[in-house]
N, C-alpha and C positions, 0 to 999 in steps of 0.2 A: 289879190295876192293871197294865196292859200298857205296855211301853216300845218305842219305835221306834229303829232304828239310824240315827244321824245321818250326813249326808254328810261326806266327808273335809274336815279343816280346810284352808283355803286357804294356799298358800305365801306367804312374805314377798314383797312386790313387788320385782321386779328393778330394779336401778339403771338409770335411763334412759341408753341409749347415746348417745354424742356423735357425731352424724352430721356428716360433712364433705362437703358437696355439691361436685360437680365442675362447674366452669363451663367448658364447651368453647369454644375459640376459634372465632370465625366468620371468614369470608373478609375482612370489612372490617377486623377487628382485625389480621389477618396483614398486610394491605396497609399499614395505618397504621404498624405497628411496623417493617415492612421499610423504609418511607420514612424513619422516624426514625433507624433504624440507618445508612442511607446518608447521611443528613444529618449525623449525628454524625461519621462517617468523613470526609466531605468537609471539614467544619469543622476537624477535627484535622489533615488533610493540608495544607489551605490555610494554616491558622494556623502550622504548622511551617515551611512554605516561606517565608512572609512573615517569620517570626522569623529564619530562617537567612539570608535574602537581603535583609534590610532595606537599603535604599539608603543610601549615604553620599556626601555632596557634598564634593568637594575643590576648593578654589580654586587655580587655576594662574595665578600672576603672570607676565606676559610683557612684553616691550618693544614695539618697533615692530611694527605689524600685518603688515608685509611682511618682517619679519626671520625668521630660522630658528627662534627660540624660539616665536613665535606660530604658525608653520606646523606645528611639531612638536606643539604642544599641541592644535591642531585635529585632527591625525592621531590622536593618542592618544585624544581624546574619541570619535572615530568607532570606533576599535578596541574601546574599552570597551563601546560600545553594541552593536557587532556580536557581541561575545562574551557578551552578556547578563550582564555583570558587575554586581554590586551597586554598584560605584563609578561615580560620575558626576562630570564636570568642569564647572566654571564658569571660563571663561577671563577673566582680569582684565587688560585691555590698559593699558600705560603708555607714555609718550613714548619711553622708552629702557630698556635693561636695568638700568641703575643704579637707576632708580626702582622697577623691578620687584623688585629685590633689597631695596630699602628697605621696600617693602610686605611682603615676606616676613619681613624682620627685625622688623617691627612685629607679626608673627603674624597679619596680615590675609590671609595666603595659606598654603596647605598645601604647594604645590609651586613650584619655580622652576628656571631653568636658569642656570648661571653658568660662566664661564671661570675657571680657577684663578688667574689674575692679578688677579681682581676682589677687592673686600673681601668676605671670606667671613663671613656671619652666624654667630655662635657656636652657634646651635641647628640649623645645617644638617647633615643627614646624607645621605650619598650613596645613591642608588638604583641608578644605572647610569652608565656612561661612554658618552656619546652620540657624541662626536667627538674627534679629535686635531687640533690646529693644529700645523703643522710650520714651523720657522723656516728659511727658505732664504736663505743668504748668497751673493749673486750679484755678480760683478765682470765688467768688459768682457772679451771673448774674449782668451785668452792672458795675462791679468794675474791671476795667482793670489794670493790672500791666505793667507799661510802660518800665521798664528797669530791668537789673539784679541787679543793686545797690539797687533799690527799693525793689526787692524780698528778698534781704539779710536781710532787716530790719523787715521782717514779721515773724509771727509764722507759721511754716510750718508743715503739716502732710504728711508723706511719705507712699505711698501705693506701695508695691513692695516686693522684695525677702528678707524679714526680715531685720536683722541688716546690711547686706551687702549693701542694697540700701540706708539705712540711712547714713552709712559712706560715700558712694559715693556722696550723695547730700551735705553733710557737706564739703567734700573735693572740689567738684566742685564750691561751693559757697564761698569757702575759709573762712569758719567760724568754722572749726573743732577745732581750738585752742582758740576759744572764751570761756570765763568763763560760759556764759549762753547758750552754744551750745546745751546742752542736753535739755534745755527748749524750745529753739527756733525751733529746728528740732527734731521731734519725730516720732516714728513709729505708724501708724494708726492701731487700732484694726482690725483684719481680717473682711472682708465683711461689714464694716461700710459704709453706704451711704454718698455720698459727702455732701448732705445738712445737715446731722447731724454733720459732721465734721466742716462745716462752722458755724453751730449754736453753737458749743461748744467753739468757740473762735479762730479757725484757720483761718487766712486770706488767706492762699493758701494751695492747695493740690498738691503735686508733685506725679504723678503716673508714675511708670516705668513698661511698659507693652510690651509684645511681639507684634511686628507690625502685625504678622499674626493673633493673637488673637483679636486685635482691629478690624480688618476688618470683622471677623466672628461674633464677640460678639455684641449683641444689647444693652448691659448694658448702654453705654454712650447715646444712643438714648433715652432710658427710662429716664435717669437722666435729659436729656435736656428738656423733656416734663413736668417735674415736675414744680411746681410754683417756679419762680425765676431762675431756670436752672443754668447754669454755663458758664463761659467764658474761652476759650482756649487762652493762651498768648504765644507770640513768645519769644524766647530767643535771644535778639539782639546781644549778644556776642558769638553766637554759633561758628562762625569761629575762633574767638580768643581762645575760650576754647579748641577747637579741636587741634589747634596748640600748645597750652600750655601743654595739657595732651594727650599724644599719645594714651591712652586707649579710649579716647572719639572720637566719629565719628560725623560728621555733618549729620543731618537727616532732612527730610521734611515731614510735615503732609499735605497730599494732601486734596483738597477740598472734603468735605462730608465724610472724612474717619471715623470720630467718629459718625456722625449722618447724615443720608440722608435727614431726615425731622424732625425738621429743619436742614438745612445744616450747619454742624460744622466740620471744619471751612468753612467759606464762600469763603475763598481764601487760597492759600498755606501759611503755617506757618513754619518758620525756627526754629529748635530746635536742641538738641543734643541727643546722644544715645550711646548704647553699642552694641557690637557684641558677639554672641555665636559662638565659633570656635571648630571644631573637630581638635584636635592636635595629632601628633604622635611623637615618639622619633626621634631625629635627626639621630640616628644610624640605623633606619629602612632603608632597602635597597631601592634603587631607583626603582627597578622593583616592589617591593611590594607596595610602596606608589603610584606608577603610576596605578597599577591595582586597588588598593582601590579607588583612585580618579575616575577612569573610571566607576567602579561599582556604585559609589554614584551619579555621574553626569548623568549616563544613566538610573537610576532608581529613580529619584526624587519623582515621584508620589507615589511609594510604600513605601517611607521612611517618608512621612508626617504623623504626629500624628493627632489624631482626633480633638484636640483643636487648630490645625493650626501650631504647632511648626514644624519647618523644612519644611514648605510647599513651600518655595521659596529658595532653596539651591543655593548659589552663589559660584563662584570660589574664592579661597583664593587670597589675594593680592600678586602678584609676584614681586613687587618692592623691591629693596634691603633695602629701608628705611621703609618698612612696620613695624607696631608695633610688629607683630609676623611674622617672615619670613616664606614664604611658603616652604614646603619640596621640595627638588630638584625633586623628582619623580612626585609630584603633579604639580609643575611648568612646568615640561616638558610636561605633559599631557595637562595642561591648554593652554600652548603656542604652542601646536601641534608639540612639538619637540621630542616626544617619538620615540624610535627606533622601526622600523618594526620588524616583526618576523625574517626576513632574516638578518637584521642588527644585531640583538641581538644574534642569534644562528648560524650565518653563519660559524664561526670558528668551532663550535661544530659539525655542520652538515658535514663540510668537513672532520673532523677527523672521524666522524661516518661512512661516505661514504667509507673512506679509510679502516677503520676497517672491514666494511661489505665486501669490495672487497677482503681483505685478507682471511676473513672467507669463502667467497664464493669460492675462488680459492682452499683453503684447502679442502673444501667439494667436489668440482668438482674433485680434484685429487684423493681423497679417493674413490669417486664414480667410477672413471675410473679404478682405481687400482683393485677394487673388481669385477666390472662387466665385464671388458674386458681388453685385453692386448693392449697397445698402438700400433698404426699402424706402420708397418715397412716402413722406408723411401726408396724411389726408388733408392737413391744414394747408400744405403747399398747393394741392389741387384746388382748394377753395379760392386761391388767388386767380387761377385761370377762369373760374366761374364768374368772379366779380368783373373780370375783363369783358366777358360776354355781356354782363349787365350794363356796362358803360356804353356798349355799342347798340343796345336795344333802343335807346332814345333817338338814335339817328336812322332807325329803320323807317322807310317811307311806304312800304308795301308789304303785303302778306308773304311775298316770296323771300324778302329779306328776313322776316321773322321765322320762316320755315328753316332757313339756313342756320340761324342762331339756335333754333330749337334742336336741330340735328346735332349741332356742335355740343350743346349742353348735354344731350342724352349720351353722346359718345364719351364724354368725360365721366358720366355716371357709370356707364358700362365698364369703362376701363378701371374705375375705382373698385367696383364689385369684383371684377376678375382679379385685380391686384391683391385685394384682401384675401382672396381664396388661395392664390399661389405664393403669397408672401412678398410680392414686389411693392405692395402698398401697406403701410402700417396704420393702425387705428388711431395713432396720435393726431389729435385735432379733428376727430370725426364729427364732433358736435358743430364745429365751425364750418366744416364741409357741408353738413346737412342743412344748416341755417342758410348758407350762401346759395345752395342749390334751390331751396324752396323760395328764397327771395327773388332770384333771377327768373325762375319758372313763373312766378306770379307777375313779375314785370313784363315778361313776354305776353302773358295772357291779357294784362291790362292794355299793353300797347296794341295788341291785335284788336281788342274791343274798341279802342280809341280810333283806329283806322277805319273800322267798319262804320262807326258813327260819324266820322268826319272824313269822308273820302276826298281825295285831292281833286280840285277843279282844273279844267283844261288850261285856264289862264295862268295858273300857278306853274304849269310845266311847259308853257308855250314860249317860243321866241318869235316875236312878230317881225317879219322882214318886209319892209315896204320897198316896193320898186317903182320908180318913176318912169312912166312911159313918155315917150315923145321927146 
């Protein structure tokens, strides 16, 4: 009975490799995602600008439409618009300034203008000093009034802002409760020349005028050139009156302020006055008040009226004992304590940056998921190499080892190609290299072993005995 040598036993089947196809981006995908990226950037920028520059409407209560308050409010509205400020004004007209302040007191307005002798709303906070009113005590030429006590005894005509000015003079001279107060202190008819008032029996004329108007107006110089002229008298008790009445301020009439030729006064004269203040609600945010103050102080020339009102805007008094306390936002700007953009919005910017980072990561993940498969790690390829190493010990002939060698080299070529085109990452490359060298050496050792210990025929024969007969 003869026996035939069988063919080598087949190797165990290799584990199926996990192929990760590469989906290359085409031109249409690149265009689409470029547009989406630009759209996301535009939405972020526009949204940020709208958030930071969201408009805020401020109601400005004013008196007569022809008065300085209404005219100043209109100028301020124009300046805010020209400076692209987020603040906008709605001007609310009233029959007079008293009613405008009443509207402000009811919290129906954010802003108002008041003279310090007015009833001050408790929630009013100063933003800026717009104007000074100066009290001018005039007497006929050559008849000087030496003291305040002497002035109180005289018959006085008041030239100024209607009944408010008359009441102020009576209060300042402390004759408001006198039985003959109405006779001694009277409002002068509008546009009546001083000489006619003197001729009608008034021993003194008290004019309450805007300081800016006095400088621009030549009326006093014309009066001074008339026969007899007038005399400007100092108020010797100006400092005492300012201490006694917080609404009153100390003022000085400089040389030649009323008339340059002849020079009136010929030396500085002490007197009293009142201030016109732009006030805001105490509830107005610090940021809004600071921005409003900045716009006003940086655009003084554009806010001045033709008659001179608000031509010398001054910072509000920031002292805690000021008659009307400055708004915190205005005080911070005046004292240069305003927070910078980074100080104010740093927390928001950090949160925004974090949000944008998350959005960007999500966008990048979606982009990668759609356009291409994530690269295969080199460490994952090492697992396939070790699988080859496990099958090396079962190889019984050189042909089996050649197949395993080819499979190993194919994995190596695929890894090199993948590293070049990005389908394989270098993550775990040391593990891959170590596994490749280990399996390569195992194949070499197994090949050498088979050469030194070739298989005998008995090991591969199946003897079949047949009985004859």
